[in-house]
N, C-alpha and C positions, 0 to 999 in steps of 0.2 A: 490274449497277450500277443502283441506283434512279434515277428520273427527276428529275434536278436542275432541270429546267425547272419542275416543280411547286413547288419551293422558291423559285426566283428570279422566276418569271413566273406566279404563281397568279392565278386569276380570283376566287377566294373565299378569305378569310382569317378564321380564328377566333382571337380573342385569349382564351386560357383564363387566368382570374384577373384580367380587366380590372376596373378600378375608376374611380370618379368622382373620387377623391382625386388630383389632379395634382401634389401635393407628394411622393407616393411613386412608386416605380418602376412599380407596376402601373397607376397612372393615367397616368404620363408617357408610357409607350410608346404607349398608345392616343391620347393627345393629339398626339404627334408624327406618328403615322400619319394622323390625321384632318386635320392641318394642310397636307398636300400633296395635290395633285390626282390621287390614284390612282383609276383608272377602274373598278377591280374593286369587290367587295362585302366589307365588313368586318363581322363578327358578333362582338360582345362575348359572352363566356361567363362567367357568374357564378353561383354557388349562393346568393348572399345578396342580389342586387339584381335587380329586374325591368327596371331601365333604368340604363344606364351612359353618361355624357356625352351624353345626349339620344338614345341609340340603344337600341332594344329589346335586352335581354339574354336569353340562353338558359342553361338550367341545365346542359346538357352538349352535347358536339359531336354526340351522337346525336339531339338534338332540333332541330338546325338545319333550316331549310326546304329546304336543298340540301347535298350533301356539300361539305366544305371541302377545297380543294386543299392548304391550308397551315394548320398550327396553331402559334400562338405561345404557348409554355407558360412562364408566370411565376408559379409557385405554390411553396410550400416543397418542398425537395428530396425529403423522405420520400414525397411524393404523386406525384412525377413518373413512376416506373415504371408504376404503375397507370393513370395518366392517359394515358400514351403507348400503353398496351395498348388503352384505350378508343378512342383515336384510330385505331389500326390496324383495330379491328373496325368503326369507322364509315366506313372507306374513305378516310381522310386519307392522302395519299401523301407528305407532307412535314411536318417540324416543326422549329422553332427552340426550343431549350431555354436560356432565359436564366438559370435558377436556378443557384446555386452550392451547394457542400457535397457534392461527390462525391469523385473520386479525389484531388483536390488537398487534401482534409482528412486529417489523421492518423487511423489506424485502418482497420478493414476494412469498416465499414458503407458508407462513401461509395464504396469500390471495388466492393462488391457491387451497389450501386444503378446504378453506371455500367455494370457488366457486363450488368445487366438491360436498360438502354437499348439497348446494342449488340445484344443478342439479339432484342429486340422489333423494332428497325429491320431486322434481317436477315429476321426471320420474315414481316414485312409488306412487305418491299422498300421501305422508306420512306427518303427523303432527309432525314437528321437532322443538324443542326449543334448543337454544344454537347456536354454542358452547360457552364455557366460561360462563356457568350458574351454579347456585347453586340448581337447581332442582325446584320442587314444593311441595305443600301440598294440598291435598283435605281433608279438615277437616271433611266434612260430611261423607266421605268414610274412614276416618282414614288411608289414604295413604299418606305417607311422604317420597318420594324418594329424600332425601337431606341429606347433612352432616351438616347442620346448627345446632349449639348447642341450638338454640331457640326451636327446635323440639325434643330435648331429653325428654324422658318420665319423667326424674327427674326434668325438668324445670317447670312442672306444667301441669294441664289438658288441653286438646285441646279446650275445650269449657267451658264457666263459668257456675257455678251452677245456677246462676240467671242472665240471660243476660239482658242488657238494651234494652228496646223496643222489637219489634218483628221481626226486620229485621236483615239482615246479611251483613258483609263487605267482599269484595274481594280486594286483593292486586295484582297489576301487576307491576313488576319492572324490568328494564333493568339491574339493579345492584343486584346481588344475596344476598350479605350480608345485604344490606339496605332493601331489600324486606321482609326478615324474621324479621328484626329489628322492623318493624311496628307492627307485631304480638306480638312480645316479649314485647315491650314497652307498648302495650295496654292491657296486661294481667290484670293489676290492675283496668282497667276501666270497665270491664264486657262486652266488645263488643263481639258479636259472629261473628266469621270469617267463611267464606265458603272456599275460595281458596286463596292460596299464590302462584303466578306463577312468576318465574324469567326467563327472556327471553334472557339474555346475548347478544351475538353479532348479534342475529336475522338473521342468514343465511337463514332461511325459514320463520317461523312464526314470526310475529311482535306483539308488545303489543296490537296494534289496532285490530288484528285478535282475540286475547283472549277476549278483551272487547266485541267485536261483538258477539262472541259465548256465553259469559256469559249473555249478554242482552237477547239473544234468550232463554237461559236456564230459565231465569226469576226468579232466587232465590236470586240474589244479589241486594241489595238496595242501597248500597254506595260503590263506587270504590275509592281506593287509588292507584295512579300511580306515579311511579318515572321514569322519562325520561331523557336520555342523548341526544337523538335526535329523530326525526321522519323520517323513511326511506320512507314511502309512504304517503304523505300528504293527498291524497284523501281518503285513508282508515281512517286516523285519523278523518278527518272532517265528514265523514259519521257516524262513530261510536259515535262521540260527539253529532251530531245531533240526532241520534237515542236514545242516553242516555237522552238528554234533553227532547224529546218528551215523553219518558217513565217515566220522573220524577225521574231518577236514577242519582244522581249527581256524576260527575267525579271531584275528588280532586286531583290535579297534582302538583308535585314538579318537576320543570325543572332545572336540575343541569348543570353547565358549563356556568354560566352567566358572569364570569369574564375571563380575558385573561388567568390567571393561571388555572382556572377551565376548560377552553376550551382545554388547552394543556393536562390536566390530563384526560379529556374525550377521546381525540384522542388516548392517549396511553392505555387507559383502555378497550375500546370496539371498537376502530377504528371508532368511530362516529364523525361526524362533528356537533358541538354543535349548530351552527347557531346563528343568531341575537336574542337576548332575547327580544328585543322590538317587533319583528315580531311574535315570539311565544306568547308573551302576547296579542298581537292584535287578534291572532286566538283564544286564550283561551277566551277572553272577548266576542268575536263575537258569540261563540258557547256555552256560558254558562258554560265553564269549570272553576272551582274555583281553583285558584293558591294558593298553600301552601308553606311555607318557611322553615319549620322544622317538625320533627316527631310529637312533642307535639301539635303543632297548627293543623296539619292535623288529628290527632287522636281526638282532641277537635271538629273539624268540623264534623267528622264522628259521634261522640257522639250526637252532636246536631241534625243532620239530622235523625239519628236512633230514637231519643227520640220524635221528633216533625215532623215526615215525613208528617202527615196529618194535620198539623196546622202551616205551615210556616208563618212568619209574613207578614201582608198585607202592611206594611210600615216600616218605620225606627224610629218610635216614641216609646221610651222605658220608662217604668215605673220601678223605683228602690225602693225596700223596704229593710230596714236595721235596726238592733238594735245597730249598731255602726255608729255614725255620720261621723267620719273620713273615715271609710270604704265605706260608701255610696258616699262620695265626690270622693274618689279614683275611684270607679266604674263609676260615672258620667263622670269623666275626660277620662276614658278609652273609654266610649261609644262615646264621641265626637271625640276622636282621630281616632276611627274606622269608623266614617262617620255616626253615629247614632245621633238621637235627643233626648233630655231629657226635654220635655215640662212640664210646670206646669200643674198640674191636674185640672180638671173642678171643679166648686164650689160644685156640689152636691156630688161628690166623696170625696172631701176634708171634707165636713161636716160629712160624715159617719166615716171618719178616725179620725177626731178630737174628735169625741165622745168616742173614745176608747183609746186614747193615753194621757200620762201626758201633762201638760202644757208646759213642756221644750222639748217636741218632736215637729215634724213638718210634715205637710201633703202636703207640695208643690211639691215635687219630686226633689231629692230623698225623700221618706217618711221615716223619722227617727222615728220608733215606740218605740225606746229606749229598753233597756234590760228589763225594768219593763213591758212594753207592750207585748213584745214577751213571757216573762215568764208567763204572765197571759193568753194570747190568742194563742200563737204559731205563727210560720211563716206563716202557710197556711191562717190564717184569713185575714192578711194584704195583702198577695199576691192576694187572691181572690178579695178583694176590689179594688186594683190597676188594676187588669185585667178587671174589669168591666167598667172602664173609657172609654168613647168613644174617648178620646184623646191618647189612648195607643194601640200600636200594639203588644207589647211583654213585658215581665216582667223579671227582673233579681232580685232574692232574695239573699241578702248577709247574709251569715251565718257563724258561727264558728263551724266547724265539728270535732274539736279536741276530744270532748266528744260526744259519740253517744247517751247517755241517753235522752237528750232533743229532738233530732230528732226522737228517737223511740217513745216518747210520742205523737209526732205530726204526726207520720207516716200515720194513718188512714186518718186524714184530708188532708194531702198532697196527698195521693193517690186518694181520692174523687175529689180533685181539678183537678188533672191531667186528670181524666176521663171526667170531666164536661166542662172544659174550651176549648174554640176554639182558644186560643192564646198561643203561645209558652212561657214556663216558664223555665228559667235556674236558677241553684243555683251556687253561687260562694262563696267558703270558703276562708277567709283571714288567717286562721290557717291551718296547715297541717292537713288533715283528718285522723281519725281513720279508719282502714279497715272496721269496722262495720258500720261506718257512710256512707261510699261509698255504701255498700250493702243496707242500709235503703233507701237512696236517689234513687238509681237506681231501687230498688224494687217498689218504690212509682211511678216510671215512669219519673224521671228527670235525666239529666246529671249533674254531680257535677264537677265544674271547679276549678282549683287551681291558674290559672293565669287570672287576670282581663282583660288584653288586649286581650288575646286569647278568652276568653268568649265573649267579645264584638264583636270581629272580626267574630266569628262564627254566632252570631245573625245578623250582617250586611250582611254577605255572604248569609245566608238563605233568607233574604228579597230580596237581588239582584237577587238570583236564581229564586224566585217566580215571580219577575217582568218581568225578561227576558223570562221565560217560558210562561207566560201569553201573552207577546207580540208576541212570536213565534206562538202560537196557534191561535192568532186572524187572521181573513181573511185579505189577503193583500189588501192595498189601490189600487184601480184601477186608471189608469191615461190615459187621452186622448193623451198624448205626444207619438209620434212615431218617433224614429230616422231613418234617411236615411242611413242604413248600406251599401247599395250598393255604394252610392256616396262617402262615407267615404273610403271604401275599394279602390275605383278607385283612389281617391286622394292620399291615402297612397302609392299605388303602383307606382305612378308617381312622388313621392317626393324624396328629397334627404335625407341624414341620419339625418340632424338636420333641424328642422322647427323653425325659429324665428317667432316673434309675427305676422308679416305681412302674413306669410304663414300659421301659426298655426290657426289663427282666422277663415278662411273659412272652414278648416277641422272640427273644433270644432263646428262650426255652423250647421253642418249636424245632430248633436245631440241636437240642440237647445241651445247650450252653447254660450251665448253672454252676454254682459253687458258693458255699457259705449260707448263712441264715438270711432269708429274704426280709424278715422283719415285718412290721405292720405300719400302714399309713394312718396317722391320727390328726385330728384337727383341734385338739384341746389339751390343756395341761393334764387334766384328769385322765384322758384316754392314754396320754404318754406314760403317766405314772403307772396305770394299770398294766400296760404292756411290760414295763420294766419289772413290776413285781412278778409277772408270769415267768419271765426268763431268769430272774435272780442272778444277774451277771452285770458287770460294767457294760454300759450301753453307748451306742453311737446314735446321734440325732442328726438328720440331714434334711434341710428344706427341699421340697420337691416343687420346682417351678421351671417351666420351659424358658422363662425370661432370665433365669439365674443359672448359667451354665458353669460359672466359676464360683462355686460355693465357698471355697476357702478365702478367696479375695474379698467376698462379700460378707465374711464372718457369719455364714449360714450353715455351718457344720461344727459339731462338737463331739469329741471322742473321750472314751474312758470316763463317762459320767456315772457316778454312783446313784443308787436308787433314790436316795433322799434329795438328790439335786436335779432329777429328770424334769419335774414340773417347772421349776424356775428356769432351767435351760431352754425348755420349749418356749416359754414366753419371750426370752431374750432373742432366740433365733428368729421367731416370727416377727418381732419388732424390726430386727435387722432386715429381714426379707422385704418388709413393706416399704423400706427405703429404696429398694431396687426394682420392685415390681408391684403393680396394682393388686389389691387383695383378690380380685376374681381370676388373676393369673397364678395364684398360689395354690397348689393342690393340697398341701398339708406338709406334715413333717414325718419323715420315715424314721421309725425307731427300731434299731437292730442291736442284738448282742455283739460285742466286739469279737472280731475274727481272731483266732489264735495267731501267734507270731510266726514269722517265716521270712522268706526272701521276697522283696517286693519288686514287681515288674510292672510295665505298662504294655498293654496290648491295644492296638488301634487300627483303624482303616481310614485311609485318606484317598481322595481321588486326584491323580496327576492329570494335568491337561492333556498330555500326550499318551500316557500309558494306562490310564484308567485307575481302578482301585488297587491300592498297594497295602498289604499288611505290614504294620510297623510294630516292632517290639524293642523294648529297651529295658535296662536295669535301673532301678531306683525309684519306680513308682512316681510319686509326686516330685521326686528330685531329679527326674529324667533330664530336664533342661539343663540343670547344673552339671550333671555327669556327662551328658552328651554321648552316652554309649547306646546307639540305636542301630537297627538293621531293618531294611526293607525287602519285601519280595512281592511280585505279582500274585494275585489270587486266581484260582484256588491252589492250595498246597496239598501234597500228600505227606504222609508221616515222615518219609526220608527228607523231603524238602524242608519240612518244618524243623527237623533236627539240624539240618544244615544251616538254616537261618539262625537258629539258637547258637550254633557253633561260631558264627561270625561276630558275636558280641565279644568285645575285649575282656569283659568280666565274666564270661560264660563259666570259668572254673569255679566261681563263687557258688554255683548251683550244686557242686559236688561237696564232699565232706570238707569242712572248713573251720579251723580253729575250734574243734570240739563239737561243732554242729553237725548233725547227720546229713547225708546227701538229700537234696530236695527231690520232690516227686516230678522229675522231668517228664516222665511218660504222661502224667496227667496234664502237664503244661502243653506238651506236644499235641495231645488229643484236643485241647481247648483251641490251640492255634489252627489245627486242621478244620475244626467245625466253624470257627469264626470266619476262616478264609472262604469256606463254602457258602456261608450266609452272605458274605460280601459279594462273591461272584454271581450267585443266583439272583441277587436283588441289586445288581450294579446300577441299573437305571433308576432305581428309587432311592437308594442310600448314598449319601454324599460323605458322611463321616460316622465313625464308630470310635468311642473312647471307653476302654475298661481300664480304669486307673484309680487305685492300684489294684493289681491282682496279686494275692499273697500265695506263694507257692510253699506248701508245708513239707514236712519230711516225707521221704519215700513211703508211698502206700496211703498217705493221708489227704491226697488231693490238692485242690486249690480253692481259694475263696475270692470271689469277685466282690471287691469292696464298693465300687462305684461303677455306673454305666451311663452312657449317654449315646444317643443316636440322632443324627441330624439327616433329614431327608433332602434329596436333591431339589434345588430351587425350581426346576421345571415342574416337578410333581407337587411342590408346594403351591405354585401358581395355579395349577390345574385344579387342585382341591379347593383352593380359595374361591376360584370362579364358580365351581360347582355349588359351593355353600352359598 
């Protein structure tokens, strides 16, 4: 890994292509750099000018009076590969390539130049960002090699006079303009930023590399990321795990979620946007918080900065307000976000009732009324609500249009922020005066202007704490041991598609079973004999690798009485022969019907970026109609499997419901864990797994796997076919 410190903390910087024309980008970047008090040395490099913006210019990086740590390249794309090579020979250890016209352009020329950049960076072990980037800003060093107008000295100071909290925020963005937009839009929120790094096409360094470096640096407390794609999934997952263990939240916006968005991403940075459902699964698994727009992500950052040491232990919110309607508004926002607003306990209510007029209420939201707040202030009621054992966090509803009242309450608010162990947010339903923002932030609180964003921030913080605590718990030990060797041997000998009859023995090597296996028969008489042996209603299913969708092909029949089994066998076999040649039909599987229960689907599919993902959903064969599914990367432990199950909208249906006993969730979780390990262990061999439906019976009665299908990876199908 190249030394990213040379990129972000250089002592000497060469600007290759620098110009005195500040109306163009080549002049703008040097102008912005010189306008800030960077303590290092900046050398303009120009082949056509002896002096640039009052500084002596040099014809090449080789002629500088000392080696440059960092080179900023802003010259036409066709000259970049050779110039980067010259930088490497001159001992330059880092470069920022702002020029565009590489892999994001149609045709092969741009791709070849980008490949040359990658090769040169590797050859000289250089830390290179770009091409097609907007540079970066090291706020702590006052180094801003960018042409972004957000970094103009006239745009405002780099750091707020009174920052919110004690932590710092860093932005890493594949989009240049949007990266600096986070900083610009957060100026009025008094967040202290440390780095803004835009990575562009990522020919060499990726966003994950920068996150990893900044985690080691140890000064960034909250990360804001904007991603178009992830080029090296393993890097991203390692960095995400590292951040979660360190308690440094990654707040990520993944753009390119729609088809038009994916097309735009491809033309913007030549990235493949990928399946957003898969990205979301990875984010949820690794504790990455997904953001949807600038303001929401800045709100999330503000919440974490202000309450880093007191994240909510649960999702029970207390709301106190002087406006009844605004309190109701916030209560609705909390419920939409996934929070709870429980009624306060009797002891807390009694304390509040003693302080508010009779027309107020202490139930939650606490309506202290304007009179109550004017007499005692916001802090008094926030303190009482925070003391309730029924509450994990507090949201105080205020009007911040006039700052005088908040100023009068500032000392009490500051004392409460120091003393409470629960997070407290303030939401203003009027636009805040600038002075009000300063007062609230100085007292130690984030001030929100959007009720839904405020509630989502609190919910995200609660979820982050819960996931982090789960990750840090010792893993559950299990006596279960899969027979990997047997599974590998069976896979090696198998065809490209394994229908249920062949999939079940393979899955059994991992202890994956459930329900009656039944018997494979090849005649109506054999089918009748099996049915008589079980003496139950039967299910008949054609077994053929060429018929993977048996229902659509009318090759499955259920609830068949004993007297109709033979006739049904003949009908199904005739249907099968319309879809597959006779030598591709193994027979008909005859099984007793499984007992009733809740139907789900379990499966594994391979994402092009993230590899195998476990998928589960409610509804079994109706899963496509219901659309209630959740994904997670494999393998899963038991806690992660329960977490995945909890993400289903209809997860409550697995509990006691309308007279039905609770389902055997523990058996389902065990099945999920074992299937995920099978998929992970044989990821190179297995492309798809489909267990559908799986019937979850009442607690203690296990699960039944009603149908199973395994599809091998195309590469291994080809290899086996060649061997045969």
